[in-house]
C-alpha positions in Angstrom: -63.5 -137.1 124.2 -60.3 -134.9 122.6 -60.1 -135.3 119.0 -57.4 -136.6 117.3 -56.6 -135.1 113.0 -54.1 -135.4 111.8 -53.5 -132.1 109.4 -50.8 -133.7 107.4 -53.2 -135.9 105.4 -55.6 -132.3 105.4 -56.0 -131.6 101.5 -55.8 -127.5 101.9 -53.3 -128.6 104.8 -51.9 -130.6 101.0 -52.8 -127.9 98.1 -50.8 -124.9 100.1 -47.9 -127.1 101.0 -47.3 -127.3 97.5 -48.6 -123.8 96.7 -45.8 -122.9 98.5 -43.5 -125.2 96.8 -44.4 -123.5 93.9 -43.7 -120.5 95.0 -40.2 -122.1 96.0 -39.9 -122.8 92.7 -40.4 -120.1 90.7 -39.2 -117.5 92.8 -35.4 -119.7 92.1 -35.6 -118.8 89.0 -36.6 -115.9 89.3 -33.7 -115.1 90.7 -31.2 -118.0 88.9 -31.1 -120.4 91.1 -29.5 -123.6 90.5 -32.6 -126.4 89.2 -30.3 -129.6 91.5 -30.4 -126.7 94.3 -34.7 -126.4 93.8 -34.9 -129.7 93.6 -33.3 -130.9 96.7 -35.1 -128.0 99.1 -39.0 -128.9 97.5 -38.1 -132.5 96.8 -39.7 -132.4 93.4 -37.7 -133.8 90.9 -35.4 -132.2 88.0 -37.8 -133.0 84.9 -40.5 -131.2 87.1 -38.6 -128.3 88.2 -37.3 -127.8 84.6 -41.0 -128.3 82.5 -41.9 -124.9 85.4 -39.1 -123.4 84.1 -40.9 -123.9 80.8 -43.9 -122.8 81.6 -42.7 -120.0 82.6 -40.8 -119.2 80.5 -44.5 -118.7 77.7 -45.8 -117.3 80.1 -43.5 -114.5 79.5 -43.6 -114.7 76.2 -46.8 -114.9 75.5 -47.2 -111.6 78.6 -43.9 -109.7 77.0 -46.5 -109.9 73.1 -49.5 -108.9 74.1 -47.8 -105.3 75.3 -46.7 -105.1 71.3 
C-alpha cells in the first residue's frame, strides 16, 4: 500500500523554504536590491523586509562596535 505524503505541509520543508527566503532577502538587501522587488520575489510584505533591513543594520553596527 503506497504512502501518500504531502511534503509541502512538512514542518522541516516549510522551515527550509522560510530560511531560503530570508537568505534571498539578506543577500538582496546587501546588493542594494529594491525592497518592492524582494517583496514580489519572496512573497514577504514590504514591512517585513524593512524590519529585516533594520535588524541587519543593527547587527552590522553592533559588530563594528565590538571590533573597536
